[in-house]
FIMIDREN-336300 format. One record per residue (C-alpha): residue number from 1; x, y, z; residue in three letters. Coordinates in Angstrom, 2 decimals. Layout:
BEGIN
<pt n="NUM" X="X" Y="Y" Z="Z" res="ALA"/>
...
//
This chain:
BEGIN
<pt n="1" X="0.03" Y="-0.30" Z="0.28" res="UNK"/>
<pt n="2" X="1.47" Y="3.18" Z="-0.90" res="UNK"/>
<pt n="3" X="1.64" Y="4.82" Z="2.66" res="UNK"/>
<pt n="4" X="3.36" Y="8.30" Z="1.92" res="UNK"/>
<pt n="5" X="4.32" Y="11.31" Z="-0.70" res="UNK"/>
<pt n="6" X="7.51" Y="12.90" Z="-1.30" res="UNK"/>
<pt n="7" X="7.90" Y="16.29" Z="-1.91" res="UNK"/>
<pt n="8" X="10.94" Y="17.49" Z="-3.84" res="UNK"/>
<pt n="9" X="11.69" Y="20.83" Z="-6.67" res="UNK"/>
<pt n="10" X="11.65" Y="19.95" Z="-10.43" res="UNK"/>
<pt n="11" X="13.59" Y="18.40" Z="-12.60" res="UNK"/>
<pt n="12" X="14.19" Y="16.71" Z="-16.32" res="UNK"/>
<pt n="13" X="13.92" Y="12.25" Z="-16.52" res="UNK"/>
<pt n="14" X="16.53" Y="11.85" Z="-17.68" res="UNK"/>
<pt n="15" X="18.56" Y="13.97" Z="-15.17" res="UNK"/>
<pt n="16" X="17.61" Y="12.40" Z="-12.41" res="UNK"/>
<pt n="17" X="20.57" Y="11.68" Z="-10.10" res="UNK"/>
<pt n="18" X="22.38" Y="15.50" Z="-11.17" res="UNK"/>
<pt n="19" X="18.69" Y="17.43" Z="-10.47" res="UNK"/>
<pt n="20" X="17.85" Y="16.04" Z="-7.53" res="UNK"/>
<pt n="21" X="20.87" Y="16.53" Z="-5.69" res="UNK"/>
<pt n="22" X="21.13" Y="20.77" Z="-6.82" res="UNK"/>
<pt n="23" X="17.56" Y="20.28" Z="-4.91" res="UNK"/>
<pt n="24" X="17.78" Y="18.50" Z="-1.79" res="UNK"/>
<pt n="25" X="16.62" Y="20.76" Z="0.67" res="UNK"/>
<pt n="26" X="13.76" Y="21.44" Z="-0.98" res="UNK"/>
<pt n="27" X="12.42" Y="18.05" Z="-0.60" res="UNK"/>
<pt n="28" X="10.03" Y="16.77" Z="2.10" res="UNK"/>
<pt n="29" X="8.69" Y="13.34" Z="2.64" res="UNK"/>
<pt n="30" X="5.50" Y="13.19" Z="4.76" res="UNK"/>
<pt n="31" X="5.06" Y="9.69" Z="6.15" res="UNK"/>
<pt n="32" X="1.94" Y="8.05" Z="6.35" res="UNK"/>
<pt n="33" X="1.49" Y="7.87" Z="9.91" res="UNK"/>
<pt n="34" X="2.41" Y="11.28" Z="10.93" res="UNK"/>
<pt n="35" X="0.82" Y="12.71" Z="7.46" res="UNK"/>
<pt n="36" X="-2.54" Y="10.97" Z="8.09" res="UNK"/>
<pt n="37" X="-2.72" Y="12.71" Z="11.81" res="UNK"/>
<pt n="38" X="-2.92" Y="16.62" Z="9.61" res="UNK"/>
<pt n="39" X="-4.40" Y="15.89" Z="6.60" res="UNK"/>
<pt n="40" X="-6.21" Y="12.21" Z="5.48" res="UNK"/>
<pt n="41" X="-9.13" Y="12.60" Z="7.67" res="UNK"/>
<pt n="42" X="-10.15" Y="16.52" Z="5.81" res="UNK"/>
<pt n="43" X="-12.57" Y="15.57" Z="3.02" res="UNK"/>
<pt n="44" X="-10.93" Y="16.50" Z="-0.56" res="UNK"/>
<pt n="45" X="-12.91" Y="19.88" Z="-1.98" res="UNK"/>
<pt n="46" X="-15.39" Y="20.29" Z="-4.91" res="UNK"/>
<pt n="47" X="-11.55" Y="21.58" Z="-7.26" res="UNK"/>
<pt n="48" X="-8.46" Y="20.04" Z="-6.71" res="UNK"/>
<pt n="49" X="-5.71" Y="18.68" Z="-9.92" res="UNK"/>
<pt n="50" X="-4.72" Y="15.39" Z="-10.18" res="UNK"/>
<pt n="51" X="-1.23" Y="15.10" Z="-11.03" res="UNK"/>
<pt n="52" X="0.44" Y="11.99" Z="-11.89" res="UNK"/>
<pt n="53" X="3.80" Y="11.57" Z="-9.52" res="UNK"/>
<pt n="54" X="7.12" Y="12.33" Z="-11.12" res="UNK"/>
<pt n="55" X="9.12" Y="9.90" Z="-8.91" res="UNK"/>
<pt n="56" X="8.52" Y="7.44" Z="-6.13" res="UNK"/>
<pt n="57" X="10.89" Y="5.64" Z="-3.46" res="UNK"/>
<pt n="58" X="11.20" Y="2.69" Z="-0.90" res="UNK"/>
<pt n="59" X="12.22" Y="2.40" Z="2.06" res="UNK"/>
<pt n="60" X="15.07" Y="0.71" Z="2.20" res="UNK"/>
<pt n="61" X="15.99" Y="-1.46" Z="5.79" res="UNK"/>
<pt n="62" X="19.94" Y="-2.65" Z="5.77" res="UNK"/>
<pt n="63" X="20.05" Y="-4.98" Z="9.20" res="UNK"/>
<pt n="64" X="23.35" Y="-7.49" Z="10.62" res="UNK"/>
<pt n="65" X="22.97" Y="-9.92" Z="13.33" res="UNK"/>
<pt n="66" X="26.78" Y="-10.52" Z="13.36" res="UNK"/>
<pt n="67" X="27.32" Y="-11.24" Z="16.82" res="UNK"/>
<pt n="68" X="30.82" Y="-8.61" Z="17.38" res="UNK"/>
<pt n="69" X="29.59" Y="-4.75" Z="17.20" res="UNK"/>
<pt n="70" X="32.25" Y="-3.44" Z="15.47" res="UNK"/>
<pt n="71" X="31.89" Y="-6.17" Z="12.88" res="UNK"/>
<pt n="72" X="28.35" Y="-5.58" Z="12.26" res="UNK"/>
<pt n="73" X="28.81" Y="-1.05" Z="11.60" res="UNK"/>
<pt n="74" X="31.71" Y="-2.61" Z="9.02" res="UNK"/>
<pt n="75" X="29.89" Y="-4.90" Z="6.97" res="UNK"/>
<pt n="76" X="26.79" Y="-2.07" Z="6.97" res="UNK"/>
<pt n="77" X="29.27" Y="0.90" Z="6.14" res="UNK"/>
<pt n="78" X="30.54" Y="-2.18" Z="3.40" res="UNK"/>
<pt n="79" X="26.16" Y="-2.74" Z="2.07" res="UNK"/>
<pt n="80" X="25.99" Y="1.64" Z="2.11" res="UNK"/>
<pt n="81" X="29.15" Y="1.72" Z="0.30" res="UNK"/>
<pt n="82" X="28.34" Y="-0.88" Z="-2.73" res="UNK"/>
<pt n="83" X="24.64" Y="1.56" Z="-2.67" res="UNK"/>
<pt n="84" X="26.01" Y="3.86" Z="-3.67" res="UNK"/>
<pt n="85" X="28.79" Y="2.36" Z="-5.42" res="UNK"/>
<pt n="86" X="25.64" Y="1.21" Z="-7.36" res="UNK"/>
<pt n="87" X="23.28" Y="4.28" Z="-7.50" res="UNK"/>
<pt n="88" X="23.02" Y="6.30" Z="-10.69" res="UNK"/>
<pt n="89" X="19.63" Y="7.65" Z="-12.99" res="UNK"/>
<pt n="90" X="18.07" Y="5.00" Z="-12.64" res="UNK"/>
<pt n="91" X="18.23" Y="4.94" Z="-9.02" res="UNK"/>
<pt n="92" X="19.14" Y="7.26" Z="-6.50" res="UNK"/>
<pt n="93" X="19.56" Y="7.32" Z="-2.19" res="UNK"/>
<pt n="94" X="18.52" Y="9.49" Z="0.08" res="UNK"/>
<pt n="95" X="18.36" Y="9.82" Z="4.31" res="UNK"/>
<pt n="96" X="15.49" Y="11.24" Z="5.81" res="UNK"/>
<pt n="97" X="15.21" Y="13.48" Z="8.14" res="UNK"/>
<pt n="98" X="12.23" Y="13.12" Z="10.95" res="UNK"/>
<pt n="99" X="12.73" Y="16.38" Z="13.07" res="UNK"/>
<pt n="100" X="9.73" Y="18.83" Z="11.42" res="UNK"/>
<pt n="101" X="7.54" Y="17.63" Z="14.25" res="UNK"/>
<pt n="102" X="5.38" Y="20.63" Z="13.99" res="UNK"/>
<pt n="103" X="4.68" Y="19.60" Z="10.09" res="UNK"/>
<pt n="104" X="4.32" Y="16.75" Z="9.98" res="UNK"/>
<pt n="105" X="6.89" Y="15.81" Z="7.35" res="UNK"/>
<pt n="106" X="10.18" Y="14.54" Z="6.80" res="UNK"/>
<pt n="107" X="12.62" Y="16.01" Z="5.33" res="UNK"/>
<pt n="108" X="14.91" Y="14.46" Z="2.34" res="UNK"/>
<pt n="109" X="18.85" Y="14.81" Z="2.53" res="UNK"/>
<pt n="110" X="21.38" Y="14.06" Z="-0.59" res="UNK"/>
<pt n="111" X="22.44" Y="10.30" Z="0.53" res="UNK"/>
<pt n="112" X="26.35" Y="9.89" Z="2.57" res="UNK"/>
<pt n="113" X="27.38" Y="6.85" Z="3.81" res="UNK"/>
<pt n="114" X="28.55" Y="8.49" Z="7.02" res="UNK"/>
<pt n="115" X="24.95" Y="10.00" Z="7.70" res="UNK"/>
<pt n="116" X="23.38" Y="6.86" Z="6.95" res="UNK"/>
<pt n="117" X="26.08" Y="5.55" Z="9.47" res="UNK"/>
<pt n="118" X="24.55" Y="7.82" Z="12.09" res="UNK"/>
<pt n="119" X="20.80" Y="6.21" Z="11.78" res="UNK"/>
<pt n="120" X="22.20" Y="3.10" Z="13.13" res="UNK"/>
<pt n="121" X="19.35" Y="2.01" Z="15.35" res="UNK"/>
<pt n="122" X="19.24" Y="-1.54" Z="17.73" res="UNK"/>
<pt n="123" X="17.02" Y="-4.09" Z="15.19" res="UNK"/>
<pt n="124" X="14.38" Y="-6.61" Z="16.78" res="UNK"/>
<pt n="125" X="16.49" Y="-9.21" Z="17.82" res="UNK"/>
<pt n="126" X="19.71" Y="-9.44" Z="20.04" res="UNK"/>
<pt n="127" X="23.01" Y="-8.24" Z="19.06" res="UNK"/>
<pt n="128" X="21.11" Y="-6.88" Z="15.55" res="UNK"/>
<pt n="129" X="21.48" Y="-3.27" Z="14.45" res="UNK"/>
<pt n="130" X="20.43" Y="-1.57" Z="11.10" res="UNK"/>
<pt n="131" X="19.61" Y="1.58" Z="8.58" res="UNK"/>
<pt n="132" X="16.76" Y="2.87" Z="6.91" res="UNK"/>
<pt n="133" X="17.26" Y="5.03" Z="3.85" res="UNK"/>
<pt n="134" X="15.44" Y="5.41" Z="0.40" res="UNK"/>
<pt n="135" X="15.99" Y="3.79" Z="-2.79" res="UNK"/>
<pt n="136" X="14.10" Y="6.44" Z="-5.21" res="UNK"/>
<pt n="137" X="13.30" Y="6.17" Z="-9.18" res="UNK"/>
<pt n="138" X="10.98" Y="8.68" Z="-11.84" res="UNK"/>
<pt n="139" X="8.53" Y="7.99" Z="-12.99" res="UNK"/>
<pt n="140" X="8.58" Y="6.79" Z="-16.32" res="UNK"/>
<pt n="141" X="5.66" Y="6.85" Z="-19.23" res="UNK"/>
<pt n="142" X="3.99" Y="3.42" Z="-19.34" res="UNK"/>
<pt n="143" X="5.60" Y="2.49" Z="-15.22" res="UNK"/>
<pt n="144" X="2.58" Y="0.68" Z="-13.46" res="UNK"/>
<pt n="145" X="3.75" Y="0.17" Z="-9.80" res="UNK"/>
<pt n="146" X="4.98" Y="-2.91" Z="-10.60" res="UNK"/>
<pt n="147" X="7.36" Y="-1.52" Z="-13.28" res="UNK"/>
<pt n="148" X="8.46" Y="0.25" Z="-10.39" res="UNK"/>
<pt n="149" X="8.77" Y="-1.78" Z="-7.62" res="UNK"/>
<pt n="150" X="10.43" Y="-4.08" Z="-10.01" res="UNK"/>
<pt n="151" X="13.00" Y="-1.99" Z="-10.80" res="UNK"/>
<pt n="152" X="13.55" Y="-0.85" Z="-6.80" res="UNK"/>
<pt n="153" X="13.65" Y="-4.70" Z="-5.85" res="UNK"/>
<pt n="154" X="16.18" Y="-5.58" Z="-8.39" res="UNK"/>
<pt n="155" X="18.38" Y="-2.68" Z="-7.16" res="UNK"/>
<pt n="156" X="18.05" Y="-4.26" Z="-3.55" res="UNK"/>
<pt n="157" X="18.77" Y="-7.39" Z="-4.86" res="UNK"/>
<pt n="158" X="22.02" Y="-6.34" Z="-7.11" res="UNK"/>
<pt n="159" X="23.99" Y="-5.30" Z="-3.42" res="UNK"/>
<pt n="160" X="26.49" Y="-7.24" Z="-2.25" res="UNK"/>
<pt n="161" X="26.59" Y="-8.35" Z="0.86" res="UNK"/>
<pt n="162" X="29.49" Y="-9.42" Z="2.95" res="UNK"/>
<pt n="163" X="28.50" Y="-11.28" Z="6.48" res="UNK"/>
<pt n="164" X="25.49" Y="-11.59" Z="8.07" res="UNK"/>
<pt n="165" X="23.59" Y="-8.58" Z="6.26" res="UNK"/>
<pt n="166" X="20.01" Y="-8.44" Z="5.34" res="UNK"/>
<pt n="167" X="18.21" Y="-5.75" Z="2.91" res="UNK"/>
<pt n="168" X="14.22" Y="-5.85" Z="2.65" res="UNK"/>
<pt n="169" X="11.90" Y="-2.49" Z="1.29" res="UNK"/>
<pt n="170" X="9.02" Y="-1.49" Z="2.54" res="UNK"/>
<pt n="171" X="5.84" Y="0.36" Z="0.91" res="UNK"/>
<pt n="172" X="5.87" Y="2.57" Z="-1.60" res="UNK"/>
<pt n="173" X="6.48" Y="6.34" Z="-1.75" res="UNK"/>
<pt n="174" X="4.62" Y="8.84" Z="-4.29" res="UNK"/>
<pt n="175" X="6.51" Y="11.52" Z="-5.55" res="UNK"/>
<pt n="176" X="5.47" Y="14.94" Z="-6.86" res="UNK"/>
<pt n="177" X="7.46" Y="18.00" Z="-7.59" res="UNK"/>
<pt n="178" X="7.76" Y="21.17" Z="-5.81" res="UNK"/>
<pt n="179" X="3.99" Y="21.06" Z="-5.28" res="UNK"/>
<pt n="180" X="3.85" Y="24.93" Z="-4.57" res="UNK"/>
<pt n="181" X="4.11" Y="25.39" Z="-8.36" res="UNK"/>
<pt n="182" X="0.28" Y="23.92" Z="-8.50" res="UNK"/>
<pt n="183" X="-0.70" Y="26.67" Z="-6.38" res="UNK"/>
<pt n="184" X="-1.44" Y="29.01" Z="-8.71" res="UNK"/>
<pt n="185" X="-4.23" Y="26.58" Z="-10.72" res="UNK"/>
<pt n="186" X="-5.57" Y="25.48" Z="-8.27" res="UNK"/>
<pt n="187" X="-6.38" Y="29.09" Z="-6.79" res="UNK"/>
<pt n="188" X="-7.74" Y="29.94" Z="-10.29" res="UNK"/>
<pt n="189" X="-9.32" Y="26.56" Z="-10.83" res="UNK"/>
<pt n="190" X="-11.25" Y="27.36" Z="-7.15" res="UNK"/>
<pt n="191" X="-12.20" Y="30.89" Z="-8.55" res="UNK"/>
<pt n="192" X="-13.55" Y="29.96" Z="-11.77" res="UNK"/>
<pt n="193" X="-16.03" Y="27.35" Z="-9.68" res="UNK"/>
<pt n="194" X="-17.23" Y="30.28" Z="-7.30" res="UNK"/>
<pt n="195" X="-17.24" Y="32.97" Z="-10.01" res="UNK"/>
<pt n="196" X="-19.41" Y="29.37" Z="-11.77" res="UNK"/>
<pt n="197" X="-21.71" Y="29.64" Z="-8.96" res="UNK"/>
<pt n="198" X="-22.27" Y="33.17" Z="-8.32" res="UNK"/>
<pt n="199" X="-23.02" Y="33.58" Z="-11.97" res="UNK"/>
<pt n="200" X="-25.94" Y="31.05" Z="-11.64" res="UNK"/>
<pt n="201" X="-27.57" Y="32.12" Z="-8.50" res="UNK"/>
<pt n="202" X="-28.32" Y="35.39" Z="-10.08" res="UNK"/>
<pt n="203" X="-26.66" Y="38.90" Z="-9.33" res="UNK"/>
<pt n="204" X="-28.09" Y="38.63" Z="-5.43" res="UNK"/>
<pt n="205" X="-25.37" Y="36.76" Z="-4.55" res="UNK"/>
<pt n="206" X="-21.68" Y="35.77" Z="-4.39" res="UNK"/>
<pt n="207" X="-18.98" Y="33.60" Z="-3.33" res="UNK"/>
<pt n="208" X="-16.32" Y="34.11" Z="-0.27" res="UNK"/>
<pt n="209" X="-13.97" Y="32.24" Z="0.04" res="UNK"/>
<pt n="210" X="-12.35" Y="31.13" Z="3.50" res="UNK"/>
<pt n="211" X="-8.65" Y="28.98" Z="3.61" res="UNK"/>
<pt n="212" X="-6.98" Y="29.45" Z="0.80" res="UNK"/>
<pt n="213" X="-4.14" Y="30.59" Z="2.81" res="UNK"/>
<pt n="214" X="-3.70" Y="26.80" Z="3.68" res="UNK"/>
<pt n="215" X="-0.90" Y="25.16" Z="2.55" res="UNK"/>
<pt n="216" X="-0.94" Y="22.34" Z="-0.45" res="UNK"/>
<pt n="217" X="-2.72" Y="19.08" Z="0.57" res="UNK"/>
<pt n="218" X="-2.89" Y="15.69" Z="-1.06" res="UNK"/>
<pt n="219" X="-4.28" Y="12.14" Z="-1.45" res="UNK"/>
<pt n="220" X="-3.28" Y="9.38" Z="-3.64" res="UNK"/>
<pt n="221" X="-6.19" Y="9.18" Z="-6.08" res="UNK"/>
<pt n="222" X="-4.33" Y="5.90" Z="-6.96" res="UNK"/>
<pt n="223" X="-0.88" Y="3.90" Z="-7.13" res="UNK"/>
<pt n="224" X="0.53" Y="6.12" Z="-9.10" res="UNK"/>
<pt n="225" X="-1.92" Y="9.07" Z="-9.20" res="UNK"/>
<pt n="226" X="-2.19" Y="12.25" Z="-6.75" res="UNK"/>
<pt n="227" X="-5.26" Y="14.69" Z="-6.02" res="UNK"/>
<pt n="228" X="-3.76" Y="17.61" Z="-5.38" res="UNK"/>
<pt n="229" X="-5.96" Y="20.45" Z="-3.22" res="UNK"/>
<pt n="230" X="-6.01" Y="23.51" Z="-0.85" res="UNK"/>
<pt n="231" X="-8.25" Y="22.75" Z="2.40" res="UNK"/>
<pt n="232" X="-10.68" Y="25.94" Z="1.22" res="UNK"/>
<pt n="233" X="-14.53" Y="26.71" Z="1.87" res="UNK"/>
<pt n="234" X="-16.51" Y="28.04" Z="-0.36" res="UNK"/>
<pt n="235" X="-19.68" Y="29.79" Z="1.81" res="UNK"/>
<pt n="236" X="-22.32" Y="31.80" Z="-1.06" res="UNK"/>
<pt n="237" X="-24.44" Y="34.98" Z="0.41" res="UNK"/>
<pt n="238" X="-25.70" Y="38.11" Z="-0.58" res="UNK"/>
<pt n="239" X="-23.75" Y="40.07" Z="-2.96" res="UNK"/>
<pt n="240" X="-23.91" Y="42.85" Z="0.17" res="UNK"/>
<pt n="241" X="-22.34" Y="40.23" Z="2.42" res="UNK"/>
<pt n="242" X="-19.78" Y="38.66" Z="0.33" res="UNK"/>
<pt n="243" X="-18.76" Y="41.62" Z="-0.38" res="UNK"/>
//
């Protein structure tokens, strides 16, 4: 199940790795649980914009249960180095930062082995350590959820494992590039809709719009599709009151 959405800045499909790296500071991951607390229960307004995802990502957890702690760390470090060496235009890597509690957002930082190693934590079993990063890929024309998952799974399977290293993926996440670029389009559609309703009701009535200052929100509308919207409210009033 798609559980979250990742936001980043605009890039060309055939320049995935360089362009994403240039705009990492704008990449935001909205994790399923934290995002649902803020937006999942919102009713999608009548006016919204449908958008096919630009990129997709899958969390990748790398684990080792080698008994000796230093040996575990070295095995995980080698696995991360191997992944970094295999990443390219088809699949890139990122690091998650869940420090933005206020917005319920998780930011993406450029990948480095040392930054990934700072995420080292204990696993569920004794004498186990693990690290979670993300793998991501462009959503190409003709792609389906299955083809994207296969591409990311193949990348994971290509990792050279040393010692007792294991790796597994998680739910697929969607990426939309620079969602703020759609704000004007959404507001224009909202005002056009309110104008059409006011005209249909006659000159005695007008529409008052509330909430247009809210940030853009989104919901999944399919395996690779998102519905972008602003949580707004339209109130129809006598024209003197609506002014």
